[in-house]
C-alpha atoms as a printed R data frame, in Angstrom:
    type eleno elety resid chain resno      x       y      z
1   ATOM     1    CA   MET     A     1 -0.517  -0.329 -0.254
2   ATOM     2    CA   SER     A     2  1.474   3.504 -0.983
3   ATOM     3    CA   GLN     A     3  0.059   6.770  0.677
4   ATOM     4    CA   GLY     A     4  0.944  10.412  0.176
5   ATOM     5    CA   ALA     A     5  2.088  12.976  2.294
6   ATOM     6    CA   SER     A     6  3.307  16.079  2.441
7   ATOM     7    CA   PRO     A     7  6.206  16.173  0.596
8   ATOM     8    CA   ALA     A     8  9.622  16.471  2.014
9   ATOM     9    CA   SER     A     9 12.330  17.997  0.117
10  ATOM    10    CA   PRO     A    10 14.261  15.629 -0.829
11  ATOM    11    CA   GLU     A    11 11.584  12.752 -1.695
12  ATOM    12    CA   THR     A    12 11.738  10.190  1.317
13  ATOM    13    CA   ARG     A    13 10.188   6.718  0.676
14  ATOM    14    CA   VAL     A    14 10.012   4.409  3.861
15  ATOM    15    CA   VAL     A    15  9.238   0.712  4.115
16  ATOM    16    CA   VAL     A    16  7.449  -0.970  6.782
17  ATOM    17    CA   ALA     A    17  7.931  -4.481  6.454
18  ATOM    18    CA   TYR     A    18  6.102  -6.847  8.453
19  ATOM    19    CA   HIS     A    19  4.882  -9.822  9.930
20  ATOM    20    CA   SER     A    20  1.540 -10.383 11.732
21  ATOM    21    CA   GLY     A    21  0.281 -13.473 12.604
22  ATOM    22    CA   TYR     A    22 -3.423 -12.916 13.893
23  ATOM    23    CA   GLY     A    23 -3.495  -9.164 12.726
24  ATOM    24    CA   HIS     A    24 -2.252  -7.678 15.951
25  ATOM    25    CA   THR     A    25  1.236  -6.713 14.633
26  ATOM    26    CA   ALA     A    26 -0.896  -5.471 11.556
27  ATOM    27    CA   VAL     A    27 -2.474  -3.058 12.762
28  ATOM    28    CA   LEU     A    28  1.011  -1.252 14.739
29  ATOM    29    CA   ALA     A    29  2.288  -1.204 11.414
30  ATOM    30    CA   GLU     A    30 -0.691   0.267  9.785
31  ATOM    31    CA   ALA     A    31  0.129   3.419 12.842
32  ATOM    32    CA   VAL     A    32  3.634   3.211 12.082
33  ATOM    33    CA   ALA     A    33  2.788   3.686  8.429
34  ATOM    34    CA   ARG     A    34  0.504   6.646  9.385
35  ATOM    35    CA   GLY     A    35  2.871   8.688 11.598
36  ATOM    36    CA   ALA     A    36  5.621   8.370  8.313
37  ATOM    37    CA   GLY     A    37  3.276   9.680  5.884
38  ATOM    38    CA   LYS     A    38  3.813  13.291  8.204
39  ATOM    39    CA   ALA     A    39  7.083  13.539  7.150
40  ATOM    40    CA   ALA     A    40  7.744  11.175  4.197
41  ATOM    41    CA   THR     A    41  6.343  11.272  0.547
42  ATOM    42    CA   GLN     A    42  6.181   7.714  0.220
43  ATOM    43    CA   VAL     A    43  5.262   4.593  2.794
44  ATOM    44    CA   ASP     A    44  4.650   1.622  1.300
45  ATOM    45    CA   LEU     A    45  3.265  -1.824  3.871
46  ATOM    46    CA   VAL     A    46  4.587  -4.927  2.699
47  ATOM    47    CA   ALA     A    47  3.420  -7.656  4.517
48  ATOM    48    CA   VAL     A    48  6.779 -10.270  4.918
49  ATOM    49    CA   ASP     A    49  5.379 -13.461  4.773
50  ATOM    50    CA   THR     A    50  3.965 -12.763  1.228
51  ATOM    51    CA   ILE     A    51  6.612 -10.363 -0.447
52  ATOM    52    CA   THR     A    52  7.233  -9.943 -4.070
53  ATOM    53    CA   ASP     A    53 10.184  -9.136 -6.314
54  ATOM    54    CA   GLU     A    54  8.659  -5.816 -6.670
55  ATOM    55    CA   GLN     A    55  8.130  -5.215 -2.793
56  ATOM    56    CA   TRP     A    56 11.730  -6.451 -2.527
57  ATOM    57    CA   SER     A    57 12.571  -3.628 -4.946
58  ATOM    58    CA   LEU     A    58 10.715  -1.082 -2.954
59  ATOM    59    CA   LEU     A    59 13.095  -1.810 -0.129
60  ATOM    60    CA   ASP     A    60 15.908  -1.762 -1.743
61  ATOM    61    CA   ALA     A    61 14.663   1.793 -3.112
62  ATOM    62    CA   ALA     A    62 13.286   3.000  0.276
63  ATOM    63    CA   ASP     A    63 15.539   5.764  2.474
64  ATOM    64    CA   ALA     A    64 14.107   3.833  5.439
65  ATOM    65    CA   VAL     A    65 12.748   0.554  6.446
66  ATOM    66    CA   VAL     A    66 10.551  -0.211 10.028
67  ATOM    67    CA   PHE     A    67 10.826  -3.619 11.154
68  ATOM    68    CA   GLY     A    68  7.814  -5.014 12.923
69  ATOM    69    CA   THR     A    69  7.059  -8.423 14.179
70  ATOM    70    CA   PRO     A    70  5.161 -10.547 17.029
71  ATOM    71    CA   THR     A    71  7.139 -11.757 19.858
72  ATOM    72    CA   TYR     A    72  6.338 -15.825 20.073
73  ATOM    73    CA   MET     A    73  8.387 -18.069 22.790
74  ATOM    74    CA   GLY     A    74 10.427 -15.023 23.671
75  ATOM    75    CA   GLY     A    75 11.718 -13.825 20.183
76  ATOM    76    CA   ALA     A    76 10.741 -12.536 16.520
77  ATOM    77    CA   SER     A    77  8.317 -14.550 14.705
78  ATOM    78    CA   ALA     A    78  9.327 -17.497 12.266
79  ATOM    79    CA   GLY     A    79  7.866 -15.533  9.374
80  ATOM    80    CA   PHE     A    80 10.083 -12.856 10.258
81  ATOM    81    CA   HIS     A    81 13.473 -14.880 10.143
82  ATOM    82    CA   ALA     A    82 12.457 -16.691  7.046
83  ATOM    83    CA   PHE     A    83 12.195 -12.941  5.639
84  ATOM    84    CA   ALA     A    84 16.124 -11.881  7.086
85  ATOM    85    CA   GLU     A    85 17.305 -14.407  5.788
86  ATOM    86    CA   ALA     A    86 16.127 -14.286  2.955
87  ATOM    87    CA   SER     A    87 17.789 -11.003  3.218
88  ATOM    88    CA   SER     A    88 21.346 -12.312  3.267
89  ATOM    89    CA   GLY     A    89 22.078 -11.688 -0.623
90  ATOM    90    CA   ARG     A    90 21.468  -8.199  0.228
91  ATOM    91    CA   TYR     A    91 23.707  -8.339  3.145
92  ATOM    92    CA   LEU     A    92 26.622  -9.837  0.977
93  ATOM    93    CA   ARG     A    93 25.760  -7.006 -1.709
94  ATOM    94    CA   GLY     A    94 25.081  -4.579  0.645
95  ATOM    95    CA   THR     A    95 21.874  -2.934 -0.823
96  ATOM    96    CA   TRP     A    96 20.890  -1.611  2.613
97  ATOM    97    CA   ALA     A    97 23.759  -0.119  3.807
98  ATOM    98    CA   ASP     A    98 23.420   3.764  5.440
99  ATOM    99    CA   LYS     A    99 19.304   3.583  4.905
100 ATOM   100    CA   ILE     A   100 17.724   3.979  8.317
101 ATOM   101    CA   ALA     A   101 16.328   1.433 10.115
102 ATOM   102    CA   ALA     A   102 13.572   1.088 13.204
103 ATOM   103    CA   GLY     A   103 11.515  -1.362 14.923
104 ATOM   104    CA   PHE     A   104  8.187  -2.828 17.020
105 ATOM   105    CA   THR     A   105  6.719  -5.688 18.401
106 ATOM   106    CA   ASN     A   106  3.682  -6.995 20.085
107 ATOM   107    CA   SER     A   107  2.868  -9.560 22.315
108 ATOM   108    CA   ALA     A   108  0.360 -10.604 25.091
109 ATOM   109    CA   SER     A   109  2.094 -10.122 28.030
110 ATOM   110    CA   LYS     A   110  3.237  -6.691 29.279
111 ATOM   111    CA   SER     A   111  7.145  -7.884 29.121
112 ATOM   112    CA   GLY     A   112  6.860 -10.968 27.595
113 ATOM   113    CA   ASP     A   113 10.424 -10.982 26.410
114 ATOM   114    CA   LYS     A   114  9.738  -7.868 24.094
115 ATOM   115    CA   LEU     A   115 13.192  -6.628 24.382
116 ATOM   116    CA   ASN     A   116 14.673  -9.845 22.960
117 ATOM   117    CA   THR     A   117 12.420  -8.831 19.219
118 ATOM   118    CA   LEU     A   118 13.854  -5.350 19.622
119 ATOM   119    CA   ASN     A   119 17.443  -6.225 20.096
120 ATOM   120    CA   PHE     A   120 17.063  -9.513 17.018
121 ATOM   121    CA   LEU     A   121 15.710  -6.306 14.859
122 ATOM   122    CA   ALA     A   122 18.124  -4.216 15.712
123 ATOM   123    CA   ALA     A   123 21.131  -6.644 14.840
124 ATOM   124    CA   PHE     A   124 19.451  -7.815 11.546
125 ATOM   125    CA   ALA     A   125 19.911  -3.812 10.969
126 ATOM   126    CA   ALA     A   126 23.393  -3.613 11.917
127 ATOM   127    CA   GLN     A   127 24.143  -6.341  9.751
128 ATOM   128    CA   HIS     A   128 22.921  -4.894  7.099
129 ATOM   129    CA   HIS     A   129 25.065  -1.468  7.722
130 ATOM   130    CA   MET     A   130 21.766   0.129  8.378
131 ATOM   131    CA   ILE     A   131 21.775   3.602 10.984
132 ATOM   132    CA   TRP     A   132 19.155   2.570 13.756
133 ATOM   133    CA   VAL     A   133 17.120   4.812 15.101
134 ATOM   134    CA   GLY     A   134 15.344   4.245 18.385
135 ATOM   135    CA   LEU     A   135 11.999   5.051 19.557
136 ATOM   136    CA   GLY     A   136 13.303   8.669 21.049
137 ATOM   137    CA   LEU     A   137 10.133   8.662 23.712
138 ATOM   138    CA   ALA     A   138 10.880   8.888 27.725
139 ATOM   139    CA   PRO     A   139  9.022   5.631 29.000
140 ATOM   140    CA   GLY     A   140  5.431   6.638 30.193
141 ATOM   141    CA   TRP     A   141  3.223   5.131 33.015
142 ATOM   142    CA   ASN     A   142  6.055   5.054 36.039
143 ATOM   143    CA   ALA     A   143  4.533   7.938 38.272
144 ATOM   144    CA   LEU     A   144  1.748   8.474 40.525
145 ATOM   145    CA   GLN     A   145  0.437  10.945 38.144
146 ATOM   146    CA   ALA     A   146  1.013   8.623 34.897
147 ATOM   147    CA   SER     A   147 -1.202   6.913 33.028
148 ATOM   148    CA   GLU     A   148 -1.850   3.783 31.320
149 ATOM   149    CA   SER     A   149 -2.729   5.735 27.968
150 ATOM   150    CA   ASP     A   150  0.822   7.649 28.334
151 ATOM   151    CA   LEU     A   151  3.038   7.341 24.850
152 ATOM   152    CA   ASN     A   152  5.454   4.263 25.750
153 ATOM   153    CA   ARG     A   153  3.520   2.705 28.380
154 ATOM   154    CA   LEU     A   154  5.764   0.143 28.476
155 ATOM   155    CA   GLY     A   155  9.101   1.761 28.913
156 ATOM   156    CA   PHE     A   156 11.217   0.930 25.741
157 ATOM   157    CA   TRP     A   157 13.993   2.608 24.054
158 ATOM   158    CA   VAL     A   158 15.608   1.187 21.521
159 ATOM   159    CA   GLY     A   159 11.747   0.517 19.192
160 ATOM   160    CA   ALA     A   160  7.973   0.472 19.957
161 ATOM   161    CA   GLY     A   161  6.717  -2.379 22.000
162 ATOM   162    CA   ALA     A   162  2.648  -2.814 22.016
163 ATOM   163    CA   GLN     A   163  0.836  -5.882 24.303
164 ATOM   164    CA   THR     A   164 -2.342  -7.283 23.268
165 ATOM   165    CA   PRO     A   165 -4.322  -9.730 25.101
166 ATOM   166    CA   GLN     A   166 -3.873 -12.947 23.583
167 ATOM   167    CA   ASP     A   167 -7.371 -13.655 23.308
168 ATOM   168    CA   GLY     A   168 -8.365 -10.475 22.482
169 ATOM   169    CA   GLY     A   169 -9.078  -9.092 18.609
170 ATOM   170    CA   VAL     A   170 -7.105  -6.670 16.701
171 ATOM   171    CA   ASP     A   171 -9.960  -4.336 18.209
172 ATOM   172    CA   MET     A   172 -8.008  -4.415 21.266
173 ATOM   173    CA   VAL     A   173 -4.684  -3.415 20.129
174 ATOM   174    CA   HIS     A   174 -3.906  -0.334 23.231
175 ATOM   175    CA   ASP     A   175 -4.733   3.292 22.295
176 ATOM   176    CA   ALA     A   176 -1.514   4.338 23.680
177 ATOM   177    CA   ASP     A   177  0.296   1.667 21.819
178 ATOM   178    CA   ILE     A   178 -1.181   2.555 18.398
179 ATOM   179    CA   ALA     A   179 -0.283   6.240 19.004
180 ATOM   180    CA   THR     A   180  3.505   5.159 20.201
181 ATOM   181    CA   ALA     A   181  3.745   3.110 17.127
182 ATOM   182    CA   GLU     A   182  2.688   6.083 15.333
183 ATOM   183    CA   ARG     A   183  5.105   8.661 16.985
184 ATOM   184    CA   LEU     A   184  7.843   5.956 15.777
185 ATOM   185    CA   GLY     A   185  6.991   6.075 12.480
186 ATOM   186    CA   ALA     A   186  7.217  10.357 11.972
187 ATOM   187    CA   ARG     A   187 10.531   9.841 13.880
188 ATOM   188    CA   VAL     A   188 11.911   7.874 11.368
189 ATOM   189    CA   ALA     A   189 10.103   9.584  8.358
190 ATOM   190    CA   THR     A   190 12.050  12.793  9.764
191 ATOM   191    CA   GLN     A   191 15.320  11.006 10.091
192 ATOM   192    CA   ALA     A   192 15.084   9.696  6.880
193 ATOM   193    CA   ALA     A   193 15.094  13.294  5.369
194 ATOM   194    CA   ALA     A   194 17.486  14.485  7.303
195 ATOM   195    CA   PHE     A   195 19.364  12.373  5.618
196 ATOM   196    CA   ALA     A   196 18.149  12.576  2.400
197 ATOM   197    CA   ALA     A   197 18.530  16.315  2.770
198 ATOM   198    CA   GLY     A   198 23.054  15.662  3.591
199 ATOM   199    CA   ARG     A   199 22.838  13.904  0.913
200 ATOM   200    CA   THR     A   200 21.751  15.925 -1.855
201 ATOM   201    CA   ALA     A   201 23.426  19.453  0.070
202 ATOM   202    CA   PRO     A   202 26.174  21.359 -1.711
203 ATOM   203    CA   THR     A   203 29.923  20.239 -0.955
204 ATOM   204    CA   ALA     A   204 31.679  22.946  0.305
205 ATOM   205    CA   ALA     A   205 34.653  24.294 -2.394
C-alpha cells in the first residue's frame, strides 16, 4: 500500500516491513505508516510472509525501513526470521547499507521478552549496515500521576513495544501503543528526510 504525504525535500521513501500472525502487529504497522506519512513522500506496507519481487525492490529503493514482528516464545516470529534469512543476498551486496532502520513488536504479556525481539531487529539492521533509530520517547506509566494512556507506556527505548491480550481481537490493540507506533513512524520519516537532505546538500568548494 502506498500513501501520499506532505512532501519532504528531497523525496523520502519509507517501507514498513512486518509479519503479523493474527493481525495485531498489522494494526501497529498501519500506525507506523500513518506516522511516517507525516514526513515522507511515499510510504509502503510490506507483509514479509507474502513478499513479492516488486516489494523487495521497494525495500531496496527506500530511504528507511521499519521492521515489525510479533514476539513469540521470547523472540521474533518464524515468518519474520524467514524474511531476514532471505535478505542475506542483500547483506552480502550491501544493498541496504546506510538506510535508516527502526523496529516494533507486540506480545500478549506486558513484557513478554519483547526486548529480545527489538534487540534482534536492531542487530539484523546492523548486519545490513543500516542506521538504527530508537523510539525517542521517555517511558510513560511509571509515576503516581502517570497513566496507562501515556505514550511508551511499556517503557521501551530501542523501538516501539505493544501489548495485546492473547484472547483479544485486533480491536484490542491498546490506543496508547498505536499512538506510540505512530510516533515511531514520524520519527523515522523525519530522520530519513534529514539524511536525504544531507546527501544532496552542496559541498563546500
